C-alpha positions in Angstrom: 0.0 0.0 0.0 1.3 3.4 -0.9 1.9 6.0 1.9 0.0 9.2 0.9 2.6 11.3 2.8 5.3 10.3 0.3 3.5 12.3 -2.4 3.3 15.4 -0.2 6.9 15.6 1.0 8.8 18.8 0.2 11.3 16.9 -1.8 9.9 15.1 -4.9 11.0 11.5 -5.1 12.6 11.7 -1.6 12.3 7.9 -1.0 14.3 7.2 -4.1 17.2 9.5 -3.3 20.5 7.8 -2.4 22.1 8.7 1.0 24.0 11.7 -0.4 21.0 12.9 -2.4 19.2 15.1 0.1 22.2 17.2 1.1 22.1 19.8 -1.6 18.3 19.7 -1.9 17.4 20.5 1.7 19.3 23.9 1.6 16.3 25.7 0.2 13.8 24.2 2.6 12.3 25.9 5.7 12.7 24.5 9.2 9.2 23.0 9.0 9.9 21.3 5.7 13.1 19.8 7.0 11.4 18.6 10.1 8.7 17.0 8.0 11.3 15.1 6.1 13.1 14.1 9.3 9.9 12.7 10.8 9.3 10.7 7.5 12.9 9.5 7.5 12.8 8.3 11.1 9.6 6.4 10.5 10.7 4.8 7.3 14.3 4.0 6.3 15.9 5.7 9.4 19.3 5.9 7.7 21.7 7.3 10.3 23.7 9.5 8.0 20.5 11.1 6.6 19.0 11.7 10.0 22.2 13.3 11.2 22.3 15.6 8.1 18.6 16.5 8.5 19.0 17.1 12.3 22.1 19.3 11.8 20.3 21.4 9.1 17.2 21.7 11.3 19.4 23.0 14.2 21.1 25.5 12.0 17.7 26.8 10.7 16.4 27.1 14.2 19.5 29.0 15.2 18.8 31.6 12.6 20.2 30.3 9.4 18.2 31.2 6.3 17.3 28.8 3.5 19.8 29.2 0.7 19.9 28.3 -3.0 19.0 24.7 -3.8 16.4 23.2 -5.9 14.2 20.5 -4.3 13.1 19.4 -7.8 16.6 19.3 -9.3 17.2 16.3 -11.5 18.8 13.5 -9.6 22.2 12.4 -10.9 21.2 8.8 -10.5 18.5 9.3 -13.1 20.6 11.4 -15.5 20.9 10.5 -19.2 24.5 9.6 -18.8 26.4 7.0 -20.8 25.6 3.5 -20.1 27.6 0.4 -21.0 31.2 0.0 -21.8 33.0 2.7 -23.8 35.1 0.0 -25.4 34.2 -1.1 -29.0 36.0 -3.0 -31.6 37.2 0.3 -33.0 38.8 1.3 -29.7 40.1 -2.2 -28.7 43.8 -2.8 -28.7 45.4 -5.0 -31.4 45.7 -8.7 -30.4 49.1 -9.6 -28.8 51.1 -12.8 -28.6 49.7 -15.5 -26.3 50.9 -15.8 -22.8 54.0 -18.0 -22.2 51.9 -20.7 -20.5 49.8 -21.1 -23.7 46.1 -21.0 -24.5 43.7 -23.8 -25.2 44.6 -23.8 -28.9 48.3 -23.1 -28.5 50.7 -24.9 -26.3 53.1 -23.0 -24.1 56.8 -22.7 -24.9 59.4 -24.2 -22.6 61.5 -21.6 -20.7 64.7 -23.5 -21.5 67.0 -25.5 -19.3 66.4 -24.7 -15.7 68.7 -26.2 -13.1 
């Protein structure tokens, strides 16, 4: 069952943010909004680094700090349209090299010489 509070949190998609995700996003939130997220975090995932971050930000706001720039709806880097897959292709692969001295399944290794 979906929790309706998840759709009303001040940070869109909060439950899908990685641990480092909220840090830059909470800067623009008021003390009440940070407290709302903190209550949600404690009652759901209760991730220690996130609760510490939220608690510290809430204390700073209550001590007189003002919300600063930050965009709660900023695109999440984990959902970016970055490159996926390997950048290696046949065009960028190195040329084949000689087989290792111990051989390969289709080529026998060469003896090292007379060892005494």
